[in-house]
TORPA-4810 file (N, C-alpha, C, O; in nm, 3 decimals):
<nodes>
NODE_1_7.713_11.811_17.699_7.615_11.921_17.673_7.492_11.839_17.576_7.378_11.876_17.606_X
NODE_2_7.496_11.775_17.508_7.440_11.697_17.398_7.331_11.572_17.457_7.344_11.458_17.414_X
NODE_3_7.230_11.602_17.552_7.169_11.475_17.609_7.063_11.464_17.545_7.033_11.559_17.473_X
NODE_4_6.999_11.379_17.549_6.863_11.296_17.499_6.740_11.360_17.620_6.760_11.411_17.730_X
NODE_5_6.649_11.341_17.568_6.532_11.389_17.676_6.505_11.295_17.753_6.497_11.174_17.734_X
NODE_6_6.480_11.402_17.906_6.406_11.305_18.030_6.299_11.272_18.040_6.229_11.326_17.953_X
NODE_7_6.214_11.169_18.141_6.120_11.163_18.153_6.111_11.206_18.304_6.188_11.165_18.391_X
NODE_8_5.993_11.306_18.326_5.972_11.387_18.472_5.890_11.311_18.572_5.774_11.276_18.545_X
NODE_9_5.942_11.288_18.674_5.860_11.209_18.784_5.769_11.323_18.861_5.787_11.443_18.847_X
NODE_10_5.680_11.271_18.935_5.586_11.375_18.998_5.619_11.365_19.165_5.637_11.263_19.231_X
NODE_11_5.621_11.511_19.213_5.666_11.501_19.371_5.785_11.486_19.399_5.806_11.463_19.518_X
NODE_12_5.893_11.490_19.316_6.065_11.475_19.356_6.069_11.647_19.393_5.987_11.736_19.375_X
NODE_13_6.217_11.645_19.460_6.252_11.763_19.502_6.305_11.822_19.408_6.352_11.746_19.324_X
NODE_14_6.320_11.956_19.382_6.454_12.002_19.245_6.531_11.933_19.262_6.562_11.891_19.151_X
NODE_15_6.602_11.878_19.349_6.761_11.823_19.371_6.746_11.694_19.307_6.841_11.640_19.251_X
NODE_16_6.627_11.640_19.313_6.637_11.483_19.291_6.633_11.483_19.140_6.720_11.425_19.075_X
NODE_17_6.517_11.556_19.075_6.509_11.613_18.927_6.603_11.583_18.880_6.621_11.474_18.825_X
NODE_18_6.711_11.699_18.895_6.863_11.741_18.839_6.912_11.599_18.838_6.907_11.537_18.732_X
NODE_19_6.947_11.559_18.915_7.029_11.415_18.947_6.954_11.324_18.825_7.005_11.303_18.716_X
NODE_20_6.815_11.272_18.869_6.804_11.180_18.769_6.778_11.212_18.639_6.764_11.119_18.560_X
NODE_21_6.768_11.335_18.597_6.755_11.396_18.468_6.913_11.332_18.419_6.935_11.238_18.343_X
NODE_22_7.004_11.414_18.488_7.175_11.371_18.401_7.223_11.256_18.456_7.344_11.245_18.435_X
NODE_23_7.159_11.132_18.542_7.210_11.016_18.538_7.135_10.912_18.464_7.196_10.805_18.459_X
NODE_24_7.019_10.914_18.404_6.989_10.795_18.312_6.837_10.795_18.261_6.800_10.714_18.177_X
NODE_25_6.749_10.893_18.317_6.641_10.859_18.241_6.610_10.940_18.113_6.496_10.962_18.075_X
NODE_26_6.717_10.979_18.053_6.708_11.057_17.959_6.664_10.979_17.791_6.646_11.033_17.682_X
NODE_27_6.661_10.891_17.815_6.626_10.760_17.683_6.478_10.777_17.725_6.403_10.824_17.639_X
NODE_28_6.430_10.746_17.837_6.311_10.734_17.872_6.168_10.837_17.786_6.062_10.799_17.735_X
NODE_29_6.224_10.966_17.800_6.140_11.050_17.722_6.155_11.030_17.560_6.065_11.055_17.480_X
NODE_30_6.280_10.983_17.528_6.272_10.967_17.367_6.196_10.881_17.320_6.133_10.899_17.216_X
NODE_31_6.186_10.730_17.422_6.082_10.670_17.387_5.922_10.706_17.404_5.826_10.660_17.341_X
NODE_32_5.923_10.781_17.485_5.801_10.850_17.498_5.752_10.929_17.381_5.644_10.906_17.326_X
NODE_33_5.831_11.019_17.346_5.839_11.129_17.241_5.817_11.030_17.106_5.732_11.070_17.027_X
NODE_34_5.874_10.928_17.080_5.903_10.842_16.954_5.717_10.804_16.949_5.626_10.836_16.872_X
NODE_35_5.723_10.743_17.041_5.536_10.710_17.058_5.460_10.773_17.027_5.379_10.741_16.940_X
NODE_36_5.461_10.896_17.092_5.390_10.990_17.089_5.360_11.029_16.972_5.241_11.057_16.957_X
NODE_37_5.448_11.043_16.855_5.431_11.071_16.749_5.360_10.968_16.659_5.267_11.005_16.587_X
NODE_38_5.398_10.845_16.661_5.371_10.719_16.604_5.171_10.743_16.651_5.078_10.769_16.573_X
NODE_39_5.168_10.723_16.788_5.011_10.699_16.813_4.952_10.832_16.781_4.866_10.830_16.694_X
NODE_40_4.986_10.971_16.844_4.890_11.052_16.785_4.878_11.080_16.684_4.763_11.102_16.648_X
NODE_41_4.986_11.096_16.584_4.940_11.075_16.448_4.898_10.973_16.338_4.848_10.995_16.228_X
NODE_42_4.927_10.871_16.390_4.825_10.730_16.368_4.696_10.778_16.373_4.641_10.781_16.262_X
NODE_43_4.627_10.818_16.471_4.486_10.836_16.496_4.435_10.936_16.407_4.329_10.927_16.345_X
NODE_44_4.537_11.057_16.404_4.522_11.200_16.326_4.504_11.197_16.172_4.417_11.259_16.111_X
NODE_45_4.610_11.107_16.108_4.638_11.123_16.000_4.662_11.011_15.937_4.678_11.030_15.817_X
NODE_46_4.673_10.874_15.980_4.682_10.744_15.954_4.792_10.726_15.863_4.793_10.667_15.755_X
NODE_47_4.908_10.802_15.938_5.045_10.821_15.893_5.120_10.680_15.879_5.083_10.588_15.953_X
NODE_48_5.235_10.658_15.775_5.301_10.548_15.814_5.435_10.606_15.877_5.459_10.727_15.877_X
NODE_49_5.519_10.510_15.930_5.622_10.535_16.028_5.726_10.614_15.941_5.793_10.578_15.845_X
NODE_50_5.717_10.738_16.008_5.819_10.812_15.919_5.832_10.971_16.022_5.745_10.985_16.108_X
NODE_51_5.922_11.062_16.010_5.953_11.175_16.083_5.821_11.293_16.077_5.778_11.351_15.978_X
NODE_52_5.785_11.301_16.197_5.691_11.439_16.181_5.716_11.561_16.095_5.826_11.602_16.057_X
NODE_53_5.613_11.607_16.074_5.653_11.737_15.981_5.560_11.852_16.022_5.443_11.830_16.053_X
NODE_54_5.615_11.979_16.023_5.561_12.071_16.080_5.449_12.140_16.012_5.463_12.161_15.891_X
NODE_55_5.331_12.183_16.072_5.217_12.257_15.992_5.276_12.351_15.938_5.343_12.422_16.013_X
NODE_56_5.270_12.385_15.791_5.319_12.502_15.720_5.161_12.614_15.743_5.082_12.648_15.655_X
NODE_57_5.157_12.644_15.871_5.018_12.756_15.875_5.070_12.875_15.940_5.179_12.873_15.998_X
NODE_58_4.986_12.996_15.933_5.030_13.129_15.987_5.072_13.122_16.147_5.053_13.023_16.218_X
NODE_59_5.127_13.234_16.186_5.166_13.265_16.304_5.043_13.161_16.398_4.932_13.144_16.346_X
NODE_60_5.070_13.110_16.511_4.965_13.089_16.622_4.938_13.235_16.634_5.006_13.335_16.609_X
NODE_61_4.751_13.205_16.707_4.721_13.316_16.775_4.735_13.305_16.924_4.670_13.225_16.992_X
NODE_62_4.836_13.402_16.977_4.874_13.425_17.125_4.755_13.516_17.143_4.725_13.616_17.078_X
NODE_63_4.698_13.465_17.239_4.569_13.506_17.304_4.628_13.637_17.376_4.749_13.649_17.392_X
NODE_64_4.527_13.747_17.423_4.565_13.859_17.523_4.564_13.798_17.654_4.495_13.702_17.688_X
NODE_65_4.661_13.875_17.736_4.656_13.801_17.882_4.569_13.807_17.962_4.522_13.920_17.952_X
NODE_66_4.509_13.743_18.050_4.443_13.754_18.139_4.437_13.827_18.285_4.539_13.889_18.314_X
NODE_67_4.342_13.827_18.371_4.382_13.926_18.486_4.461_13.855_18.559_4.439_13.736_18.580_X
NODE_68_4.574_13.927_18.615_4.637_13.823_18.728_4.771_13.823_18.641_4.874_13.842_18.706_X
NODE_69_4.783_13.809_18.530_4.911_13.770_18.453_4.995_13.837_18.401_5.095_13.793_18.345_X
NODE_70_4.950_14.007_18.418_5.047_14.115_18.317_5.039_14.119_18.187_4.935_14.132_18.121_X
NODE_71_5.150_14.107_18.146_5.213_14.101_18.004_5.183_13.967_17.915_5.166_13.958_17.793_X
NODE_72_5.184_13.854_18.032_5.211_13.727_17.990_5.081_13.663_17.911_4.985_13.635_17.983_X
NODE_73_5.070_13.640_17.779_4.935_13.600_17.709_4.940_13.475_17.760_5.037_13.421_17.812_X
NODE_74_4.807_13.423_17.736_4.726_13.313_17.756_4.765_13.226_17.641_4.784_13.275_17.530_X
NODE_75_4.780_13.077_17.671_4.816_12.973_17.586_4.741_12.959_17.453_4.621_12.932_17.458_X
NODE_76_4.801_12.976_17.333_4.688_12.941_17.206_4.611_12.779_17.198_4.659_12.671_17.233_X
NODE_77_4.514_12.801_17.157_4.464_12.682_17.148_4.463_12.616_17.010_4.378_12.626_16.921_X
NODE_78_4.587_12.540_17.014_4.642_12.498_16.862_4.676_12.323_16.937_4.704_12.278_17.048_X
NODE_79_4.655_12.277_16.811_4.707_12.121_16.861_4.819_12.045_16.773_4.833_11.923_16.770_X
NODE_80_4.902_12.146_16.699_5.013_12.121_16.658_5.150_12.154_16.719_5.183_12.270_16.743_X
NODE_81_5.239_12.032_16.746_5.384_12.063_16.851_5.445_12.186_16.798_5.484_12.278_16.871_X
NODE_82_5.452_12.187_16.675_5.551_12.289_16.629_5.519_12.428_16.650_5.597_12.513_16.692_X
NODE_83_5.378_12.446_16.613_5.331_12.594_16.610_5.337_12.598_16.771_5.397_12.689_16.826_X
NODE_84_5.271_12.495_16.846_5.277_12.540_17.003_5.408_12.548_17.045_5.411_12.602_17.155_X
NODE_85_5.498_12.523_17.013_5.627_12.516_17.065_5.698_12.684_17.042_5.757_12.757_17.120_X
NODE_86_5.659_12.700_16.896_5.678_12.865_16.877_5.615_12.968_16.963_5.671_13.059_17.023_X
NODE_87_5.466_12.935_16.958_5.436_13.033_17.045_5.513_13.029_17.219_5.555_13.133_17.271_X
NODE_88_5.519_12.917_17.277_5.565_12.909_17.365_5.703_12.955_17.391_5.726_13.007_17.501_X
NODE_89_5.815_12.941_17.286_5.911_13.030_17.288_5.908_13.151_17.307_5.966_13.210_17.398_X
NODE_90_5.831_13.205_17.211_5.820_13.354_17.225_5.754_13.409_17.325_5.743_13.531_17.337_X
NODE_91_5.687_13.297_17.430_5.619_13.388_17.552_5.747_13.368_17.659_5.765_13.455_17.743_X
NODE_92_5.826_13.266_17.654_5.914_13.267_17.743_6.039_13.388_17.714_6.085_13.436_17.818_X
NODE_93_6.095_13.436_17.595_6.191_13.510_17.556_6.126_13.643_17.613_6.193_13.714_17.687_X
NODE_94_5.995_13.679_17.579_5.941_13.811_17.599_5.889_13.819_17.750_5.822_13.735_17.809_X
NODE_95_5.939_13.949_17.802_5.848_14.005_17.923_5.819_14.144_17.953_5.835_14.209_17.850_X
NODE_96_5.788_14.210_18.040_5.786_14.352_18.073_5.794_14.393_18.198_5.685_14.410_18.252_X
NODE_97_5.907_14.418_18.277_5.899_14.426_18.394_5.850_14.581_18.428_5.902_14.626_18.531_X
NODE_98_5.743_14.686_18.349_5.720_14.779_18.379_5.572_14.763_18.395_5.511_14.848_18.459_X
NODE_99_5.507_14.660_18.342_5.366_14.620_18.400_5.322_14.490_18.442_5.206_14.460_18.468_X
NODE_100_5.454_14.393_18.448_5.409_14.293_18.506_5.514_14.254_18.647_5.636_14.273_18.640_X
NODE_101_5.460_14.210_18.747_5.536_14.192_18.862_5.591_14.015_18.855_5.529_13.932_18.789_X
NODE_102_5.687_13.990_18.917_5.749_13.871_18.900_5.672_13.741_18.908_5.686_13.640_18.839_X
NODE_103_5.549_13.777_19.054_5.476_13.656_19.064_5.378_13.651_18.927_5.347_13.547_18.869_X
NODE_104_5.342_13.769_18.892_5.272_13.780_18.768_5.309_13.669_18.644_5.247_13.581_18.585_X
NODE_105_5.443_13.724_18.640_5.510_13.669_18.518_5.513_13.495_18.521_5.492_13.429_18.419_X
NODE_106_5.542_13.439_18.645_5.520_13.307_18.666_5.388_13.260_18.669_5.368_13.166_18.592_X
NODE_107_5.281_13.302_18.743_5.169_13.289_18.724_5.094_13.287_18.566_5.013_13.201_18.533_X
NODE_108_5.134_13.383_18.492_5.098_13.360_18.348_5.184_13.260_18.241_5.142_13.221_18.133_X
NODE_109_5.323_13.227_18.305_5.373_13.101_18.264_5.303_12.978_18.314_5.271_12.895_18.229_X
NODE_110_5.280_12.958_18.423_5.232_12.825_18.463_5.111_12.788_18.378_5.086_12.670_18.354_X
NODE_111_5.031_12.893_18.329_4.897_12.877_18.246_4.929_12.751_18.148_4.854_12.656_18.124_X
NODE_112_5.062_12.776_18.096_5.115_12.700_17.960_5.124_12.564_18.008_5.136_12.480_17.918_X
NODE_113_5.121_12.520_18.129_5.203_12.394_18.181_5.092_12.282_18.135_4.974_12.315_18.122_X
NODE_114_5.136_12.145_18.109_5.072_12.062_18.108_5.009_12.024_18.264_5.080_12.037_18.363_X
NODE_115_4.879_11.979_18.270_4.806_11.964_18.364_4.839_11.807_18.436_4.795_11.759_18.541_X
NODE_116_4.910_11.764_18.363_4.962_11.601_18.393_5.076_11.626_18.513_5.176_11.689_18.480_X
NODE_117_5.067_11.590_18.620_5.164_11.629_18.730_5.274_11.527_18.698_5.389_11.570_18.692_X
NODE_118_5.245_11.367_18.672_5.370_11.286_18.635_5.448_11.342_18.492_5.527_11.259_18.446_X
NODE_119_5.440_11.447_18.428_5.496_11.488_18.341_5.548_11.611_18.309_5.622_11.639_18.215_X
NODE_120_5.485_11.714_18.434_5.514_11.824_18.434_5.644_11.866_18.507_5.659_11.831_18.624_X
NODE_121_5.736_11.937_18.446_5.856_11.973_18.517_5.838_12.148_18.542_5.894_12.220_18.459_X
NODE_122_5.788_12.191_18.615_5.766_12.346_18.628_5.898_12.394_18.680_5.938_12.508_18.655_X
NODE_123_5.973_12.298_18.763_6.139_12.368_18.778_6.220_12.403_18.677_6.305_12.492_18.689_X
NODE_124_6.197_12.325_18.552_6.286_12.368_18.467_6.243_12.480_18.348_6.331_12.527_18.276_X
NODE_125_6.089_12.525_18.332_6.057_12.606_18.318_6.047_12.772_18.384_6.072_12.879_18.327_X
NODE_126_6.001_12.743_18.526_6.023_12.871_18.613_6.123_12.910_18.602_6.127_13.033_18.605_X
NODE_127_6.268_12.830_18.584_6.398_12.885_18.549_6.407_12.960_18.470_6.476_13.058_18.498_X
NODE_128_6.340_12.954_18.327_6.376_13.093_18.251_6.352_13.203_18.299_6.394_13.305_18.244_X
NODE_129_6.274_13.210_18.421_6.244_13.358_18.481_6.315_13.427_18.596_6.293_13.398_18.714_X
NODE_130_6.397_13.514_18.557_6.492_13.548_18.638_6.408_13.580_18.816_6.297_13.626_18.844_X
NODE_131_6.497_13.541_18.887_6.425_13.544_19.014_6.399_13.680_19.086_6.436_13.783_19.029_X
NODE_132_6.338_13.688_19.205_6.252_13.812_19.225_6.365_13.912_19.254_6.317_14.024_19.241_X
NODE_133_6.505_13.920_19.290_6.560_14.014_19.363_6.617_14.081_19.171_6.619_14.199_19.137_X
NODE_134_6.653_13.968_19.088_6.730_14.051_18.992_6.588_14.103_18.885_6.614_14.194_18.807_X
NODE_135_6.443_14.047_18.883_6.314_14.104_18.851_6.309_14.241_18.908_6.279_14.324_18.822_X
NODE_136_6.332_14.295_19.043_6.325_14.364_19.061_6.438_14.502_19.025_6.399_14.619_19.019_X
NODE_137_6.513_14.479_19.014_6.665_14.553_18.956_6.629_14.586_18.799_6.677_14.683_18.740_X
NODE_138_6.533_14.487_18.735_6.543_14.499_18.606_6.417_14.614_18.597_6.421_14.719_18.532_X
NODE_139_6.311_14.565_18.677_6.207_14.665_18.674_6.241_14.825_18.710_6.177_14.921_18.668_X
NODE_140_6.357_14.832_18.797_6.401_14.994_18.832_6.464_15.030_18.724_6.478_15.152_18.712_X
NODE_141_6.509_14.960_18.636_6.548_14.977_18.479_6.435_15.013_18.365_6.452_15.073_18.259_X
NODE_142_6.318_14.958_18.418_6.204_14.984_18.337_6.255_14.852_18.195_6.242_14.870_18.074_X
NODE_143_6.298_14.755_18.249_6.389_14.649_18.117_6.220_14.586_18.089_6.122_14.576_18.162_X
NODE_144_6.250_14.550_17.936_6.129_14.473_17.865_6.183_14.409_17.742_6.253_14.474_17.665_X
NODE_145_6.153_14.290_17.721_6.186_14.223_17.572_6.076_14.174_17.518_5.967_14.159_17.572_X
NODE_146_6.111_14.148_17.397_6.016_14.092_17.257_6.079_14.019_17.222_6.198_14.019_17.254_X
NODE_147_6.028_13.929_17.143_6.071_13.818_17.102_6.021_13.784_16.932_5.908_13.805_16.887_X
NODE_148_6.120_13.737_16.869_6.073_13.673_16.716_6.116_13.566_16.701_6.237_13.553_16.725_X
NODE_149_6.040_13.449_16.658_6.090_13.316_16.598_6.108_13.309_16.454_6.039_13.338_16.357_X
NODE_150_6.221_13.261_16.473_6.286_13.250_16.282_6.227_13.095_16.283_6.123_13.078_16.220_X
NODE_151_6.261_13.028_16.323_6.219_12.837_16.275_6.227_12.777_16.384_6.290_12.818_16.481_X
NODE_152_6.141_12.640_16.375_6.133_12.556_16.443_6.118_12.416_16.412_6.027_12.397_16.332_X
NODE_153_6.186_12.295_16.453_6.161_12.191_16.393_6.201_12.071_16.491_6.269_12.086_16.592_X
NODE_154_6.162_11.984_16.459_6.211_11.834_16.567_6.368_11.803_16.559_6.424_11.773_16.453_X
NODE_155_6.417_11.811_16.655_6.542_11.748_16.661_6.603_11.643_16.615_6.547_11.538_16.648_X
NODE_156_6.725_11.627_16.533_6.812_11.502_16.501_6.771_11.367_16.596_6.718_11.266_16.551_X
NODE_157_6.813_11.392_16.750_6.760_11.281_16.813_6.631_11.245_16.814_6.604_11.125_16.813_X
NODE_158_6.542_11.332_16.816_6.412_11.293_16.847_6.332_11.223_16.702_6.244_11.137_16.702_X
NODE_159_6.394_11.289_16.589_6.370_11.183_16.439_6.442_11.075_16.429_6.408_10.998_16.339_X
NODE_160_6.568_11.034_16.518_6.640_10.906_16.514_6.556_10.826_16.644_6.587_10.707_16.644_X
NODE_161_6.492_10.850_16.715_6.462_10.759_16.802_6.282_10.719_16.733_6.218_10.617_16.763_X
NODE_162_6.245_10.807_16.658_6.146_10.759_16.581_6.163_10.684_16.492_6.065_10.634_16.438_X
NODE_163_6.306_10.650_16.445_6.315_10.580_16.345_6.373_10.437_16.394_6.345_10.343_16.320_X
NODE_164_6.456_10.406_16.513_6.491_10.306_16.568_6.399_10.193_16.674_6.418_10.075_16.705_X
NODE_165_6.296_10.291_16.707_6.176_10.235_16.821_6.051_10.256_16.792_5.967_10.250_16.882_X
NODE_166_6.018_10.281_16.669_5.844_10.334_16.635_5.757_10.240_16.712_5.640_10.277_16.724_X
NODE_167_5.797_10.099_16.777_5.697_10.026_16.853_5.673_10.050_16.979_5.578_10.002_17.040_X
NODE_168_5.762_10.132_17.028_5.753_10.157_17.200_5.641_10.235_17.243_5.660_10.357_17.250_X
NODE_169_5.532_10.190_17.274_5.383_10.233_17.276_5.411_10.326_17.442_5.468_10.271_17.537_X
NODE_170_5.375_10.425_17.446_5.344_10.513_17.560_5.202_10.596_17.549_5.140_10.595_17.442_X
NODE_171_5.158_10.662_17.655_5.021_10.721_17.633_5.091_10.879_17.678_5.021_10.966_17.729_X
NODE_172_5.234_10.900_17.650_5.276_11.041_17.665_5.225_11.129_17.579_5.172_11.224_17.636_X
NODE_173_5.221_11.134_17.442_5.203_11.219_17.350_5.302_11.337_17.388_5.251_11.449_17.398_X
NODE_174_5.403_11.328_17.404_5.502_11.429_17.385_5.592_11.445_17.317_5.662_11.345_17.302_X
NODE_175_5.631_11.560_17.253_5.718_11.598_17.135_5.816_11.705_17.160_5.798_11.811_17.219_X
NODE_176_5.948_11.647_17.093_6.023_11.769_17.123_6.066_11.820_17.004_6.094_11.766_16.897_X
NODE_177_6.068_11.983_17.057_6.081_12.095_16.909_6.185_12.176_16.983_6.191_12.210_17.101_X
NODE_178_6.298_12.204_16.839_6.394_12.331_16.885_6.339_12.449_16.811_6.289_12.460_16.699_X
NODE_179_6.359_12.524_16.895_6.301_12.680_16.834_6.412_12.770_16.867_6.471_12.803_16.970_X
NODE_180_6.419_12.801_16.724_6.536_12.961_16.710_6.494_13.077_16.711_6.387_13.085_16.650_X
NODE_181_6.537_13.199_16.764_6.480_13.324_16.725_6.563_13.452_16.785_6.684_13.435_16.796_X
NODE_182_6.527_13.538_16.813_6.576_13.638_16.835_6.519_13.725_16.954_6.396_13.733_16.960_X
NODE_183_6.591_13.787_17.047_6.516_13.858_17.177_6.603_13.989_17.186_6.722_14.021_17.191_X
NODE_184_6.477_14.046_17.185_6.560_14.224_17.204_6.488_14.270_17.299_6.369_14.260_17.325_X
NODE_185_6.622_14.350_17.374_6.585_14.412_17.525_6.624_14.523_17.477_6.703_14.557_17.389_X
NODE_186_6.513_14.606_17.589_6.566_14.767_17.594_6.524_14.794_17.765_6.442_14.730_17.832_X
NODE_187_6.592_14.888_17.800_6.578_14.970_17.929_6.564_15.106_17.914_6.565_15.163_17.805_X
NODE_188_6.548_15.170_18.044_6.574_15.290_18.035_6.677_15.387_17.983_6.794_15.351_17.966_X
NODE_189_6.641_15.494_17.960_6.761_15.611_17.877_6.813_15.539_17.729_6.925_15.556_17.682_X
NODE_190_6.706_15.456_17.670_6.754_15.452_17.534_6.840_15.295_17.541_6.855_15.226_17.440_X
NODE_191_6.883_15.264_17.655_6.936_15.113_17.645_6.881_15.003_17.574_6.759_14.989_17.580_X
NODE_192_6.957_14.911_17.497_6.889_14.799_17.437_7.018_14.729_17.370_7.137_14.757_17.378_X
NODE_193_6.926_14.594_17.276_7.030_14.518_17.242_6.947_14.417_17.198_6.828_14.423_17.227_X
NODE_194_7.001_14.298_17.114_6.922_14.199_17.035_7.043_14.064_17.057_7.161_14.079_17.026_X
NODE_195_7.004_13.975_17.097_7.030_13.839_17.082_7.014_13.725_17.034_6.905_13.677_17.064_X
NODE_196_7.085_13.655_16.964_6.985_13.505_16.912_6.960_13.435_17.053_7.015_13.464_17.159_X
NODE_197_6.850_13.320_17.028_6.827_13.236_17.125_6.784_13.124_17.062_6.733_13.140_16.952_X
NODE_198_6.792_13.005_17.110_6.765_12.881_17.111_6.738_12.818_17.206_6.809_12.826_17.307_X
NODE_199_6.597_12.717_17.199_6.573_12.647_17.300_6.509_12.520_17.241_6.483_12.517_17.121_X
NODE_200_6.480_12.411_17.325_6.421_12.277_17.313_6.332_12.248_17.396_6.360_12.230_17.515_X
NODE_201_6.195_12.236_17.343_6.095_12.258_17.417_6.023_12.091_17.446_6.048_12.018_17.351_X
NODE_202_5.963_12.040_17.528_5.891_11.927_17.558_5.763_11.987_17.542_5.750_12.098_17.594_X
NODE_203_5.662_11.937_17.479_5.538_11.965_17.447_5.451_11.835_17.445_5.478_11.731_17.385_X
NODE_204_5.343_11.859_17.521_5.236_11.756_17.523_5.086_11.782_17.428_4.986_11.849_17.454_X
NODE_205_5.120_11.706_17.321_4.999_11.733_17.211_4.869_11.619_17.233_4.819_11.601_17.122_X
NODE_206_4.816_11.558_17.310_4.740_11.430_17.304_4.597_11.467_17.189_4.564_11.581_17.155_X
NODE_207_4.534_11.347_17.147_4.478_11.388_17.047_4.361_11.470_17.093_4.314_11.469_17.206_X
NODE_208_4.315_11.547_16.982_4.155_11.622_17.024_4.157_11.678_17.125_4.056_11.679_17.195_X
NODE_209_4.305_11.759_17.173_4.301_11.820_17.300_4.423_11.951_17.248_4.491_11.941_17.145_X
NODE_210_4.427_12.032_17.315_4.518_12.130_17.282_4.639_12.103_17.368_4.639_12.046_17.477_X
NODE_211_4.743_12.153_17.304_4.880_12.167_17.359_4.916_12.232_17.483_4.870_12.339_17.522_X
NODE_212_5.006_12.157_17.545_5.045_12.255_17.661_5.261_12.223_17.700_5.351_12.145_17.669_X
NODE_213_5.249_12.281_17.741_5.424_12.299_17.779_5.444_12.196_17.892_5.379_12.193_17.996_X
NODE_214_5.566_12.093_17.851_5.566_12.020_17.963_5.739_12.014_18.039_5.780_11.959_18.142_X
NODE_215_5.800_12.088_17.944_5.974_12.098_18.029_6.069_12.166_17.928_6.078_12.150_17.806_X
NODE_216_6.125_12.236_17.999_6.254_12.260_17.930_6.339_12.160_17.887_6.397_12.107_17.981_X
NODE_217_6.374_12.105_17.753_6.469_11.984_17.725_6.593_11.992_17.779_6.624_12.093_17.841_X
NODE_218_6.665_11.906_17.765_6.798_11.921_17.761_6.836_11.915_17.626_6.770_11.854_17.543_X
NODE_219_6.973_11.995_17.591_7.011_12.036_17.475_7.063_11.889_17.397_7.142_11.808_17.444_X
NODE_220_7.000_11.883_17.276_7.001_11.766_17.189_7.061_11.804_17.058_7.076_11.924_17.032_X
NODE_221_7.099_11.710_16.970_7.155_11.701_16.848_7.051_11.794_16.754_6.945_11.741_16.720_X
NODE_222_7.079_11.935_16.709_7.001_11.981_16.617_6.959_11.901_16.506_6.884_11.949_16.420_X
</nodes>
């Protein structure tokens, strides 16, 4: 289960993506992520080669939804990978079948994705949304969920890659961030429950640009 991160190709079929991710490209995104940190942080902060540290700021501003996306919020305009990952995880864990159709949920989620097709893995992200049949059944029960984020950090494999090969330069600016929190689900007739959630996201944050979502990364060492 503990795999390093993968670099995703453009124009591949879903089956090919799965095969490639599982058999050999895992190390490439680690190298991209490592370089992303050193190149991006070097330009922005002139930092020495050390593990990145999250920005201790207030919770990011998740803006109100736009037309056609139901209850899904639009992505916040922030450039910090950890803060963006916190917002993205909260978006992925929250939904409201009472006000949002399956198509609207997917449209709202896709607005968070990077526009660079060679890195974007929409298959892994869209898989976080239940399929249309299940969504319809959830809507029959008026099911909805809210989410709270407890913590976000760069996982051990990411930081180890930074230490092992900081000179591997790429232009990806992709960061890996693990986010933990809770999801609270409710449905008609007073049903409900809460469960712990954890997810590792690949986030792209180019210098002087807002962050965007790349993929749901494979599970890695915490």
